[in-house]
C-alpha positions as CSV (number, residue, x, y, z in Angstrom):
1,X,-17.6,-26.5,20.1
2,X,-14.5,-25.5,19.8
3,X,-13.7,-22.0,22.0
4,X,-12.3,-20.4,18.3
5,X,-12.8,-16.7,18.5
6,X,-16.2,-16.5,17.4
7,X,-17.6,-19.8,17.9
8,X,-17.3,-19.7,21.6
9,X,-20.1,-17.6,21.5
10,X,-22.1,-18.0,18.3
11,X,-22.9,-21.6,17.6
12,X,-23.7,-22.5,13.7
13,X,-27.4,-21.9,13.3
14,X,-26.5,-18.0,13.6
15,X,-22.7,-18.6,11.8
16,X,-24.5,-19.5,9.6
17,X,-27.6,-16.6,9.5
18,X,-25.2,-14.9,10.2
19,X,-23.4,-15.4,6.7
20,X,-26.6,-15.0,4.8
21,X,-27.6,-11.7,5.7
22,X,-24.0,-10.3,5.3
23,X,-23.5,-8.3,2.1
24,X,-23.2,-9.8,-0.5
25,X,-20.9,-7.5,-2.4
26,X,-18.6,-8.2,-0.2
27,X,-16.1,-11.2,-0.1
28,X,-17.3,-13.9,2.6
29,X,-13.7,-15.0,4.4
30,X,-14.0,-17.3,7.1
31,X,-10.4,-18.4,8.6
32,X,-9.1,-22.2,10.0
33,X,-7.0,-23.0,12.5
34,X,-6.9,-25.1,15.7
35,X,-4.9,-22.5,16.9
36,X,-7.1,-20.2,18.9
37,X,-4.6,-17.3,18.8
38,X,-3.7,-17.2,15.2
39,X,-7.4,-16.9,14.8
40,X,-8.2,-14.6,17.6
41,X,-5.2,-12.5,15.7
42,X,-6.5,-12.5,11.7
43,X,-10.2,-12.0,12.6
44,X,-8.8,-9.1,14.2
45,X,-6.7,-8.3,11.4
46,X,-8.9,-8.6,8.4
47,X,-11.7,-7.7,10.1
48,X,-11.2,-4.2,10.0
49,X,-10.3,-4.3,6.3
50,X,-13.3,-3.0,4.5
51,X,-13.4,-5.2,1.4
52,X,-13.8,-8.1,2.9
53,X,-16.7,-10.0,5.2
54,X,-15.4,-11.9,8.0
55,X,-17.9,-14.1,8.9
56,X,-16.4,-16.4,11.1
57,X,-13.1,-18.9,12.4
58,X,-13.4,-22.2,13.9
59,X,-10.9,-25.5,14.3
60,X,-10.4,-28.1,11.4
61,X,-13.3,-30.5,13.1
62,X,-15.5,-32.4,10.7
63,X,-18.6,-30.3,12.8
64,X,-16.9,-27.5,11.5
65,X,-16.7,-27.8,8.3
66,X,-21.0,-29.4,8.3
67,X,-21.6,-25.9,9.3
68,X,-19.4,-23.9,6.9
69,X,-20.3,-25.5,3.6
70,X,-23.9,-24.4,4.8
71,X,-21.9,-20.6,4.8
72,X,-20.3,-21.3,1.2
73,X,-17.7,-18.5,1.5
74,X,-15.8,-17.2,-1.4
75,X,-12.8,-17.6,0.9
76,X,-11.6,-19.8,3.7
77,X,-8.0,-19.2,5.5
78,X,-6.3,-22.9,7.0
79,X,-3.4,-22.6,9.1
80,X,-1.3,-25.3,7.0
81,X,-0.2,-26.7,10.7
82,X,-2.7,-28.1,11.8
83,X,-3.4,-31.3,12.3
84,X,-6.5,-32.3,9.4
85,X,-5.5,-29.6,7.3
86,X,-4.9,-31.0,4.8
87,X,-7.8,-33.2,4.7
88,X,-9.3,-30.1,5.0
89,X,-8.6,-29.1,2.4
90,X,-10.1,-31.5,0.2
91,X,-12.8,-31.6,1.4
92,X,-14.0,-28.2,0.7
93,X,-12.3,-28.7,-2.4
94,X,-14.8,-31.3,-3.2
95,X,-18.3,-30.2,-1.6
96,X,-17.5,-26.1,-2.0
97,X,-15.6,-25.8,-5.4
98,X,-16.3,-22.6,-6.0
99,X,-14.7,-21.7,-2.9
100,X,-11.3,-20.5,-3.3
101,X,-8.9,-21.7,-0.4
102,X,-5.9,-19.5,1.0
103,X,-2.9,-21.6,2.7
104,X,-0.9,-19.8,5.3
105,X,2.0,-21.1,7.0
106,X,3.6,-23.0,4.6
107,X,6.9,-24.0,4.5
108,X,8.8,-23.9,0.9
109,X,9.3,-27.6,1.0
110,X,8.3,-29.9,-1.6
111,X,6.3,-32.2,0.5
112,X,4.3,-29.2,1.9
113,X,3.5,-27.4,-1.3
114,X,3.1,-30.8,-3.7
115,X,0.7,-31.4,-0.3
116,X,-0.9,-27.6,-0.7
117,X,-1.9,-28.1,-4.6
118,X,-2.9,-31.6,-4.6
119,X,-5.2,-30.2,-1.7
120,X,-6.7,-27.7,-4.1
121,X,-5.1,-24.3,-2.3
122,X,-5.8,-21.4,-4.4
123,X,-2.7,-18.6,-3.2
124,X,0.2,-19.3,-0.5
125,X,1.2,-17.1,3.0
126,X,4.6,-18.4,4.5
127,X,5.6,-18.5,7.9
128,X,7.2,-15.0,8.1
129,X,4.4,-13.7,5.9
130,X,2.5,-10.7,7.1
131,X,-1.1,-9.4,6.8
132,X,-0.5,-7.4,3.9
133,X,1.0,-11.0,2.0
134,X,-2.5,-13.1,3.7
135,X,-4.2,-9.5,2.1
136,X,-2.8,-9.3,-1.8
137,X,-2.9,-13.4,-1.7
138,X,-6.7,-12.9,-1.0
139,X,-7.1,-11.0,-3.8
140,X,-5.1,-12.4,-6.1
141,X,-7.1,-15.4,-5.4
142,X,-10.2,-14.2,-5.8
143,X,-9.2,-12.9,-9.7
144,X,-8.2,-16.3,-10.1
145,X,-4.9,-15.2,-9.9
146,X,-1.8,-17.5,-7.6
147,X,-0.4,-15.4,-5.4
148,X,3.4,-17.4,-3.8
149,X,7.1,-17.2,-3.7
150,X,10.3,-17.7,-6.8
151,X,10.1,-21.1,-5.2
152,X,6.9,-21.9,-4.6
153,X,6.3,-20.9,-8.3
154,X,9.4,-23.7,-8.8
155,X,8.4,-26.7,-7.1
156,X,4.6,-26.2,-8.6
157,X,6.2,-25.8,-12.4
158,X,8.0,-29.3,-11.9
159,X,5.8,-31.0,-10.3
160,X,3.2,-30.2,-13.5
161,X,6.1,-31.7,-16.1
162,X,6.5,-34.3,-14.3
163,X,2.8,-35.1,-14.0
164,X,2.6,-34.1,-17.8
165,X,5.3,-36.8,-18.7
166,X,4.0,-39.0,-16.6
167,X,0.3,-38.7,-18.5
168,X,1.4,-38.6,-21.6
169,X,3.5,-41.9,-21.2
170,X,1.7,-45.4,-20.7
171,X,-0.5,-45.0,-18.3
172,X,-4.0,-45.4,-19.2
173,X,-7.0,-46.4,-16.7
174,X,-8.0,-49.9,-18.1
175,X,-4.1,-50.7,-16.5
176,X,-6.7,-50.6,-12.8
177,X,-9.2,-53.3,-11.9
178,X,-12.7,-51.6,-11.1
179,X,-12.4,-52.0,-7.2
180,X,-9.1,-50.2,-7.9
181,X,-10.6,-47.0,-10.1
182,X,-13.9,-46.6,-7.5
183,X,-11.4,-46.9,-4.6
184,X,-9.5,-44.0,-6.7
185,X,-12.0,-41.7,-6.3
186,X,-12.8,-42.0,-3.2
187,X,-9.0,-41.3,-2.8
188,X,-9.8,-38.5,-4.8
189,X,-13.0,-37.6,-2.7
190,X,-10.4,-37.2,0.4
191,X,-11.2,-40.4,2.6
192,X,-9.5,-42.0,4.6
193,X,-8.8,-46.0,4.2
194,X,-11.2,-46.3,7.5
195,X,-13.5,-44.4,5.6
196,X,-13.3,-46.6,2.2
197,X,-13.9,-49.7,3.9
198,X,-16.3,-48.6,5.4
199,X,-18.4,-47.5,2.2
200,X,-17.3,-50.1,0.4
201,X,-18.1,-52.8,2.9
202,X,-14.5,-54.1,2.4
203,X,-11.4,-54.3,5.4
204,X,-8.8,-51.4,6.2
205,X,-6.1,-54.1,5.2
206,X,-7.9,-55.0,2.2
207,X,-7.8,-51.4,1.4
208,X,-4.8,-50.9,2.1
209,X,-3.8,-53.0,0.0
210,X,-5.1,-52.1,-3.2
211,X,-4.4,-47.8,-2.8
212,X,-0.4,-49.7,-2.0
213,X,-1.0,-51.1,-6.1
214,X,-2.7,-48.0,-7.2
215,X,-0.2,-46.1,-6.4
216,X,2.5,-48.5,-7.7
217,X,0.5,-49.2,-10.8
218,X,0.6,-45.3,-11.7
219,X,4.3,-44.7,-10.8
220,X,3.6,-42.4,-7.6
221,X,4.1,-42.4,-4.0
222,X,1.6,-40.3,-2.0
223,X,-2.4,-40.6,-2.3
224,X,-3.5,-37.5,-3.4
225,X,-0.9,-37.8,-6.0
226,X,-2.8,-40.7,-7.4
227,X,-6.8,-38.1,-7.1
228,X,-4.5,-35.7,-9.5
229,X,-3.3,-38.4,-12.3
230,X,-7.8,-39.0,-11.4
231,X,-8.6,-35.7,-12.6
232,X,-6.5,-35.2,-15.1
233,X,-7.5,-37.9,-17.1
234,X,-11.0,-38.4,-16.0
235,X,-11.9,-34.2,-16.3
236,X,-9.0,-32.8,-18.4
237,X,-11.1,-29.4,-18.6
238,X,-12.6,-29.3,-15.2
239,X,-9.1,-29.6,-13.7
240,X,-8.0,-26.9,-15.6
241,X,-11.2,-25.1,-14.9
242,X,-10.2,-25.2,-10.9
243,X,-6.1,-24.6,-11.6
244,X,-5.7,-20.4,-11.0
245,X,-4.6,-19.2,-14.8
246,X,-2.0,-17.5,-15.6
247,X,-0.1,-14.9,-14.7
248,X,0.8,-16.2,-11.5
249,X,1.8,-13.4,-9.5
250,X,5.2,-14.4,-7.3
251,X,5.2,-12.7,-3.9
């Protein structure tokens, strides 16, 4: 177990028990960051808020995700500076679709913002954001509203327009082979090429070639964009339900 604030003293079983015994009237919050100092600081700050039940903190390891899924918190606060931040967010979005993920230290750079959106982030706090900003992001997420800066809102709006135009074009699911659709489904679950190869019993090089073909056919550059295409094409109603509803509140 990593040397997190609570995780160094309380193991997964104890954390799970603590989560089950928490007052259900307050939203339960779990913190994820590879930096112990960040975890301790955020725990101290949020624990002072009577409206929240902060149930633990840890790094973005596979072990953490295993018991985090068992805890099933209402809110996960994620440090996007962590090495596995986006893979973690994708996994949580798939395994815990109701849980709201709030990202902090989000740079207002298109690639970062769009990667967050594709991973299902429900609130954005900038690197220079305050504890008050984080609290507001949590409160808005609980109301299914998006907390972000005007710049981030612009980037998201522009991207939605681009994707909508592409979906309205000539791209059809039939353009993909059965194997490509199978691989795209695993990509949308946040699986790596190695994991996909193991699941389908094909080589990593073969998976890489299929992913390249998928991106080319869908006219996108990122795996996350391809996953977004699949969600929009195969389950538009479910995809819409996962997105924050209007109004969008700007920080």
